[in-house]
C-alpha positions in Angstrom: 35.0 61.2 387.4 32.0 59.2 386.8 31.8 56.7 384.3 28.3 54.7 382.9 28.4 51.8 380.7 25.1 50.0 379.6 25.5 46.7 377.4 22.3 44.8 375.9 23.3 41.3 374.6 21.9 38.3 372.9 22.9 35.0 374.1 22.8 32.3 371.8 23.6 29.1 372.4 24.9 26.7 369.4 24.6 23.3 371.5 22.9 21.5 374.4 23.6 23.4 377.4 23.6 23.0 381.8 23.6 25.5 383.9 22.6 24.0 387.3 20.5 24.7 389.7 22.0 22.6 392.3 18.8 20.4 393.0 17.7 17.2 391.5 15.0 15.1 391.1 13.0 11.6 391.9 14.6 10.2 388.2 17.6 13.7 387.1 20.6 14.3 389.3 21.4 17.9 388.1 18.4 19.9 387.3 18.5 23.2 384.9 17.8 26.5 386.7 14.0 27.0 386.0 11.9 30.9 386.8 8.3 30.6 387.8 7.2 29.8 384.6 9.5 26.7 383.8 11.2 28.0 381.5 15.2 27.9 381.6 16.9 31.0 382.4 20.6 32.1 382.8 21.8 33.8 386.5 22.9 37.3 386.5 25.4 35.8 388.9 26.7 32.7 386.2 27.2 35.4 383.9 29.0 37.8 385.9 31.5 34.8 387.1 32.5 33.7 383.5 32.5 37.0 382.2 35.1 37.8 384.9 37.1 35.1 384.2 37.3 35.7 380.9 38.5 39.6 381.4 40.8 38.1 383.5 42.1 36.0 381.1 42.8 38.4 378.4 44.3 41.3 381.0 47.0 38.5 381.8 47.9 37.9 378.1 47.8 41.2 377.2 50.6 42.4 380.1 48.0 44.3 382.5 48.4 44.0 386.4 47.5 41.0 387.1 43.8 41.0 389.0 43.6 39.9 392.9 43.3 36.1 393.5 39.8 36.7 395.4 41.0 33.6 397.9 43.7 35.5 399.8 42.4 36.6 402.9 45.6 38.5 404.5 44.5 41.8 406.7 46.7 43.8 404.9 46.5 42.5 400.9 45.0 44.7 398.1 41.7 42.7 398.6 40.3 44.7 401.2 42.0 48.1 399.7 39.7 51.0 397.7 38.8 50.5 394.5 40.5 53.8 393.0 43.8 52.8 394.9 43.8 49.2 392.5 46.3 48.2 389.6 43.9 46.2 387.8 42.0 47.4 385.4 39.3 44.4 386.3 39.5 44.7 389.9 38.6 48.1 389.6 35.3 46.9 387.9 34.2 43.9 389.1 35.1 45.0 392.8 36.7 43.4 395.9 36.2 42.0 399.6 36.2 45.6 400.5 34.0 47.2 397.9 31.5 47.2 395.2 32.8 46.9 392.0 29.0 48.8 390.7 28.6 46.5 387.9 25.0 44.8 387.5 24.1 41.5 385.4 20.9 40.9 384.8 19.3 37.2 384.5 19.2 36.4 381.4 15.8 35.7 379.9 14.3 33.7 376.8 13.7 35.3 373.8 10.5 33.8 372.5 8.9 30.5 373.1 11.2 27.6 374.3 11.3 25.0 371.2 9.2 21.5 371.4 10.6 19.1 373.7 13.6 21.5 374.8 14.4 19.6 378.1 16.7 16.3 377.3 18.1 14.1 380.3 21.2 12.1 379.4 22.4 9.5 381.8 26.5 9.5 382.3 29.2 7.4 384.7 31.8 9.3 386.4 35.7 7.9 385.8 38.3 8.5 387.4 40.5 11.1 385.6 44.2 9.6 385.9 42.8 5.9 385.4 40.0 6.3 382.9 37.7 3.5 384.7 34.6 4.2 386.1 33.7 4.3 389.7 31.4 2.1 391.2 28.0 3.1 392.2 28.6 7.0 390.2 26.0 6.5 387.5 24.4 9.8 387.2 22.0 11.8 384.7 21.8 15.6 383.7 19.0 17.8 382.3 20.4 19.8 378.9 18.3 22.2 376.8 18.2 22.9 373.3 19.8 25.5 371.9 18.3 28.9 372.2 18.4 32.8 372.6 18.5 34.6 375.4 18.5 38.3 376.0 19.9 40.1 379.0 21.3 43.7 380.2 24.8 44.6 382.1 25.0 47.9 383.5 28.2 49.8 385.2 28.6 53.1 387.3 32.2 53.3 388.5 34.0 56.1 389.8 38.2 56.9 388.7 38.6 54.3 386.0 41.5 55.1 383.9 41.2 56.7 380.9 43.8 58.2 377.8 41.8 61.1 377.5 39.0 62.7 379.0 35.8 61.9 376.9 37.1 58.5 375.8 36.2 55.1 376.8 37.8 54.0 380.4 40.7 50.6 379.8 38.4 48.9 382.5 35.6 49.2 379.8 37.4 48.1 376.8 38.2 44.8 378.8 34.8 44.3 379.8 33.6 44.4 376.3 36.8 42.1 374.4 36.4 39.8 377.7 32.8 39.3 376.7 33.2 38.9 373.3 36.1 36.4 374.1 33.2 34.5 376.0 32.6 30.9 373.9 31.8 28.2 376.3 29.1 28.8 379.3 27.2 26.5 381.8 28.3 22.6 382.5 30.1 20.3 381.6 32.0 22.5 378.5 35.4 19.8 378.2 32.7 17.5 376.6 30.9 20.1 374.2 28.1 21.5 376.1 27.5 25.1 376.4 28.5 26.3 373.1 27.4 29.8 373.2 27.7 33.3 371.0 27.5 36.5 372.4 26.6 39.7 370.2 26.2 43.2 371.2 22.4 44.8 370.6 23.5 48.1 372.0 26.8 49.5 373.6 26.2 53.3 375.5 29.0 54.7 377.3 27.6 57.9 379.8 24.3 58.0 378.1 25.9 58.4 374.1 25.2 55.5 372.2 29.0 53.5 371.3 28.0 50.4 369.3 29.3 52.1 365.8 32.7 52.4 367.3 33.1 49.2 368.7 36.9 48.9 366.7 38.4 51.5 369.0 37.8 49.3 372.1 40.7 47.5 370.5 42.8 50.4 370.3 43.0 50.7 374.0 43.8 47.0 375.0 47.9 47.9 375.0 49.6 47.8 378.6 51.6 50.0 378.2 49.1 52.8 377.1 47.5 51.8 380.4 50.8 52.1 382.6 51.5 55.8 380.8 47.8 57.1 381.4 47.8 55.9 385.3 51.1 57.7 386.0 49.2 60.9 384.2 
């Protein structure tokens, strides 16, 4: 059975943040990623990584089958197995080395114009973690963006997901929605208070039908025992 989901999201940063481009300038070592119009944005790949990590943590906490370790590359490991044979609902929608999970994350784009003087640089020192002392010749500067709001969309087209009953949302999609709700930091330097974020749902559509009014139903499917029973049916 084919399952479709469409999530329209608003990402509202509550603190300054840094989504790195991997590039530097003459004065700044770590630049924020910018689009062709020199406006900050959040790459879809960054969103996918953050949300997948959140879903994996939630899945383990609730007792669902553990997601695969993507770093394991043994020839006969489940990392190379078809998705409909995997136990973890997270792996089924995000995919593995063998097969794409068919979740598509769009870049998060700025809503409206960026605030005045939205980008600032901050100079810091690099420390030895254990000693707490500064490293010699390790002064660096980072570009941060002011709090701002972005819009994005996630589309999913998945086959053979586990449902409790026909016509009801799959466990994997319920974990996805809950995992998004659990994201509260995004970008670099999260340990120093940067990247505090609030994600809200503008629209949730499952198989073409609006699901936003039934969001409380999602939490009823965060039950590992129900998932186990449904897989055995």
